[in-house]
N, C-alpha and C positions, 0 to 999 in steps of 0.2 A: 679321384681318377688321376693318373700320373700325367705329368707334363710331357708333351712331345719334345724330343730333342733332335734338332737338325744341325748338321755340320754347317759351318759358315760357307756360304756359296752364293752364286748369282746366276741369272739366266735371262732369257728373252721371252716376251709374250708375243706370240704370232699365231693367229688361227690358220689352219691349213688352207682355207679358201683364199688366203692372201698370198700364198706362195706363187712364184712366177710359173709360167707354163704356156703351152700352145693352144689349149682347148677351152678357153673362156673362164677357167676357174682353177685355183690351186688344187692339187690332188695328192694322193698318197703314192706318188711315183718318184721318178728320178730327182725332182727338185726337192722333195722332202728329205731324201737321203743326203743330198748336197747341203741342205740347211743344217742337218745334224753334223756333217763334216765341218761346216763353218763354225758351229757352236764349239766344237772341239778345238779348232784353231784359235778361237777367241777365248779359250780357257773357261768356257761356261759349263755349268753343271745341270742347268734346268732349261727345259722347253715347256712353257705354259701355253695352253690352248683354251679356247671356248668349248662349250658342249659340242659333241660330234653327232648329235641326233639329226633325223630327217626334218628339215625345216618346212614350215607351211606358209601361210599368209604373212607377208611382211619380211620373210626370209631370215627371221631372227633365230640364231642357235639357242636362244632361251625360250622359244615357243615351238616345241617339236611334237611331231605326231606320235612319239614314243619315248619313254624313259630308258628304253633298252636298245632300240634299233640304231643303226648307223646311217649316215647321210649318203645316199647313193651317188649324189653329184660329186662326191670326193673320190669316187673310184677312178683309178688310173687306167686310162684307155690304152696306153702303150703296153701295159701288161696284158691286156686282152688281145692285142695284136700279137704279142709274143706267144700267147697260148693258141694262136690261130683261130680265135673266136671272132676277130674283127679283121677287116682288110684296111690298110692305111687309106685307101681311096675313100672309104666310108666316113672318114673323119674330116673331109675337105671343108664342109660347111662350118664345123666347129672351129677349124683353124682360122677362120675369118673373124671370129669374135674378138673384142678388144682384149689387150694384154695387161692393161693397167687398171682395169676395173672389172667387176663381175656384173654382167647384164643378165640377171636371173630370168627375166621374161624371155629373152632370146635363147639363153642357155638350156633351160629345163627341157623344152620339147626336143631339142636336138640331141641332148645327152641321153634322154630316155629312149629315143629312136635308136641310137647306137647300142645302148644296153639291151634293147629288145633283139637286135640282130645278133648280139653276142649270146644271148640266152638261147635263141633258136639253134645256133651252132652247137652250144653246149648240150642241148637236148639230143641233137643228132649224134654228138660224140659219145655220150654215156650209154647210148643204145647199141653201140658197137661192142664187139666181144674181145678186142685186143686188151693187153695188160694196162696200157696207159688209160684207156677209156674206163676199164673196171676200177682203176685206182681213183680216177676223178669222181666216178659215181659213188664210191665208198666214202670219200672225203665229204662230198656234198651231203650224203645221207647221214653221216655221223654228225655233221654240223647241225642239220635239221633236228636230229634226235636230242642232241645236247642242249639246244636252245629252244626246245619246243614249248617250254612254259610261257614264253613271251612271243615266240615267232609265229605260232599258229594264230593267235588273236590279232597280232599286228598285221600279218599278211591278209587275213580275212577283212580286217578293218579297212585297209587300203583299197581292196577290191570293191567292197561295198561303197566306199566313198566315191570311187570312180564311177560305179554303176549309177549313182545319183548326181552326177555332174560336179563332184568335188565339194558339195555343200557340207557344212558342219553336221556331225551325227545327230544333233538335236533336231535337225530338219528332215531326217529320214522318216519313212513310214513307221508307224508304231511297232510293227512286228520286228523291224530291224533295230530300232532304238532300244527295245526291251529284250533283244536277243532271243526271240522265239526260235526254238530248236528247229522246227520244220523250215522256217524261212532261211536260217543260216545254212542248213544242210543242203537246201536247194542251190544256194550260191556256190557251195563247195563242189557240187556236181556240175553246175553250168559253167563255172569259171575256174575250174581247177588249174588250167594252164596259167591263168593270170596269177593265181595264188603262188604257184611254183616260181613264176617270174620274180615276184617280190622276195621269195626265199633265196633265189639265185643271187639277187643284188646284195642281200645281206651276207650271203656266203662270201661273195667277192670282196665286199667291204671289210669284213672282219679278217679274212685271210690276209689282205693287204695291211690292215692296221696292226695286226699282231706281228707281222714282219717288221714294220716300222718301229714298233716299240722294242722289239728284240734288238734291232740294230742300234737304237738309241742307248739302251741299257748296256749293250756290249761295248759301247764307246764312252761309257761313264756319264751318260745323260739320263737324268730322271725326268719323267713327264708329269706335269701338274695338269690333271684334268679338271673340268669344271662341271658342277652339278647344280642346276636350279633347285631351289627349295620347293617350288611349285611346278606342277606339270600343266601343260596346255589343256584347256577344256576340250578342244577338238583333237583328241588323242585316243589312241587305242587303250591307254591306261584308264582314262575316265569312263570310256564306253564299256570296258570289260570288267572294271572294278568299281561300279557306282556306289557300292556300300561303304567305301572308305572316304567318300566326299559328302559335303553338305549339299545334297540335291533334294529337290522336291519329288513328288510322285511321278512327274513326267521326265525326270532326269535333268532338270535345269537347276542351276545354282540358286541358292537362297541369298548368298553373299559371295563376293569375289575379292581377290587379292589386289593389293596396291600399296602405296606408301603416301603419307600425308605430304603437304607442301614442304619442299626441301631445297637444297642447293641447286638441283637440276630443274625444278618446276614449281611455279607459284600456286598451281592447282593440284599439286601432287602428281603421282603417276598411277593411272588406272590400268593395271595389268590385265585384269579380267580372268585370271586363273581361278579354278575352283579351289575351295578351302577344304582342308582335311576334317573328317569327323574323328577328332582325337579320342572321343569316348569309345568309338568302335575300335580304333587302332590299339588303344590300351588293352582292350579285351583279348586281342590277338597277340599280345606282347610285341606289338609293332612289327609284325611279320613282314608287311609290304616294304617298310623302310629298310629293314635289315637285309632283305633280298636285293633291293636296289643298290645298297651300299656294297654288298658283296660283289655284285656285278661290276660296279665301277672300280673296285679294287682289283678286279681281274683285268681291267683295261689300262689303268694308270698306276703310277707309283705313289702319287699323292692326290688328294681330292680337295678342291676348293668348293665349299658349299656356299652358293650365292644367297645373300639376304639371311644370314645366320640368325639375326635377331628375331626372325619369325618363329624360332623354336622357343623363345621366351614369351613373346606376344606378337601377334600379327594384326595388320591393319585390315579390318573387314569392312567392305563397302557394299551396301545393299545392291542387289542385282538390278540393273537398269539405270543406275546413276550415270551421268555423263562425265563427271570428274571424280577424283578420289577425295574431295574435300569432306564429304559427309560420311566419313567412316569412323570407326572406333577401334581401340586396341582391345584385343581379346587374348587372355592368357593361353599359353601352350605348354604341354608337359615335357619340355626339353630335357630336364634332368632325368625323368623316368625313361625317356627314349634312349638317351646315350648311356644310361646304366645298362639297359637291355643290350645295346650295341656292344658295350664293353664285355658283357658276360658271354656273348656269342662270338664276337670277332676279335676281341682283345683291344690293344691300343691302336685304333684305326688312325692312319696318317691323314688326318683331316685338317684343313685350313679354314678358319671361320672368317667369312667376309662380314666384318663388323663395322661397316660404314653406315652413315645416315644417322638416324635418331637413336643414339645408344644410351639407354637408361641404366640405372644401377642393377636392375634385375638381369639385364643382358650381360653386363660385366660379370655378375656372379655366376651366370651359366657358363660363360667362356672359361672363367677361372676354375669352375667345377670340372669342366671337361678337360682342361689343360691344353686346348687347341691354340695354336698361334693365330693371332689376328693380323689385320692389315693396316699399314700406314701409307698415306699418299702425299707425296711432297707438294703437289699442287695445292692441297688443302692446307698445308703448313703455312703458306704465305698469304692466306686470306685474312687480311687485317680486320675484316668485319665480324669474325667469329673467333671465340676461344677454341683451341684445339690441342691435341696432343700428337700431332703428326710430325713435329720437328725431330730431326735425327737425334738430338741430345736428350729428348724425352722418351724415346722409343724403348719398348720392352725387348730384351734380346730374343724372347720367344715371339717373334713377329716377322712379317715380310714387309720390306720397305719398297714401295713402288714409286717411280717418277709419275706415273699416271696409270689408269686402267683402260679397258676397252670402252668404258663409258665416258672417259674424260677427253677433252681436247688434247692434242699433242702438247708437249712442253713449249715448243716454239709458238704454237697457236695460242696457248694460255698466256704466255708472256706478252705477246703482241696485243692481246685484248684486255689484259689486266689493268686495273687502275694504277696510276703512276706510283702511289704509295706502296702498293704491293710489289711492283717492279723494283722499287728502291729497296724495300725490305729484303726481297730475294737476293738482290745483288750484294747487299751488305752482309747478309748472313752467309752467303756462299763465297764471299770474297771474290766475286766475279772479276776477271781481269779486263772486262770491257764494259764501259758505261752504256753502251748500246745494247748489251745483252746478246751480242752476236753468237756466242757459243753457250748460251744459257742451257741448252739441252745437255751439253757435256758437264756443265756445273751441277746440274741436277743428278746426272748419272754418278758423278764423283761423290756427291753428298750421300747418295743412296749406298754406294760402295763403302763409304767411310762409316756409315751408321753402325750402331751396335746390333741392329736387327740380324737375325741369323741368315735370312735369305734376302737378296736384293734382286728385283725384277724390273725390266724396262721394256715397254712396248717397242717393237722394232722401229716404228716411226720416230721415236725419240733418238735412237741410235743414228738414224739417218738424218736427223735434224729437220724433219718435214713440218709444214705448217698445218693450219686447220683443214686445208684441202685433203689431207690424209687422215682425217678423223674417222674412226671406225664406226662409232655409234653416237647418236644424240638422243639420250633417254627422253621418253615421252613424245617422240615424233615417229611418224610412219613414212617410209620411203627414203631412198638414197642412203640407207644405212647398210652396214655389213658388206660393202662393195669394194673397199680399197684393196689393191694388190701391189706388192712390191715389184719394181721393175728389174728385169734380169741384170745382174752385175752391180746393182746398187750397193750391196753390202760388200764393198771392195776391201782389198788388203789393208789399206790405210786405216779404215774404220775397225777392221778386225784386230789389227795390231794395237790400236789405241785402247780398245776394250780389253784386250789381253793384258796390257801393261797395268791398267787400273785394277784388274782382277788380282794380279799378283801383288801389287802395291798394298792393297787393303786386305790381304790374307784370305781371299775367297777362292783360291785355286787349290 
């Protein structure tokens, strides 16, 4: 398979939930467009985000109710006001939510209430006979038809989930767990309006997202989307496609995903995701995976696949274990899968997240695929481990990060690092300050100067923020995914400094 070729460029990692705004969470509205404008002024070419799916328990974008659907909490409410589907007075409670963090518990019921009001007005609108109303109805119906392969099951799944108080689908009555036709048809009849509501939210999300991507591309900005290798157990995908997972007769996993003890956790990480039945997928020529990849390529310019090593071998933990310690590595048919992808899609612009326990078989798979891997500067200065994350050891076919969504910020890392690691970082980076005052800029400059084709920095590192701005702490539940940038924090001084470094190191 041919090696992916990326022009030398750089960009910023910022999930849309972290954008500023007035209604408790970043959205696909004005602030997203302004962020793209700022990327242009900073001479950046990349905006990297986390997965955009609808989040469930724990609010993690890596544990979504669907591999296809969008997160309705990202819908821009100002756009719905401009469509006359909402009145500004109806957003009053949302406007009192905090601006520097996402309080999901307070946000979700308020935003859903606003979206329900918008949906009711949308229904009233498309029932009228004027040209504008007919056009809105046609656009909505066309979206539902084009996306029906996943939209029907997802909307039904969400309605049944609500019917049973939000519990995971493995706790539903048997006729719903096992998708009895009569039981599902009864829900379609009884709760048809609720099903349409979920379709409406997806219609609004994708209408707004496609406009955002178009604006980014038209301004020279490519979007790196993120795709988890595993889907959430409590998802429309596992409920509607049980045959592609390692489930018992009752639809419960025999084993679940995780990783062994590593940099982030002494007991490993027990993710709990269902594992694929690769034997079954092989018989279908990996149809499910190819369809998902096609969908993501319609949303993003490049796709980062999280935990890529799982295509070579994955850590399987017996269902019911409390930690990930008692797992084992099971081989996966990655070369067969990506050969099938190549045959149907061609050279897919995939980025392999190759962090963690990387063995020779994983390296061979990535080399076979030709996908660029990842380097993380925080790992480069860990004196306790051998690594190949230093800029002078990087492969040009790679992305150099100062840190990822799972890392501490650079400033937070430096503050908490052992003194020997601090000293090593300062000496390597030729830091101008023995106190590490501008260590985040030293890291950014080193990433810019590296031979890696792409250099990416979490926005928190550009802002020089500490651990208080960390986005996620792997292996923990609660207080993750909540950080938001403050309005005006990415000021002209920072933008100009980033633009200068971008030009200096030939990434513009």
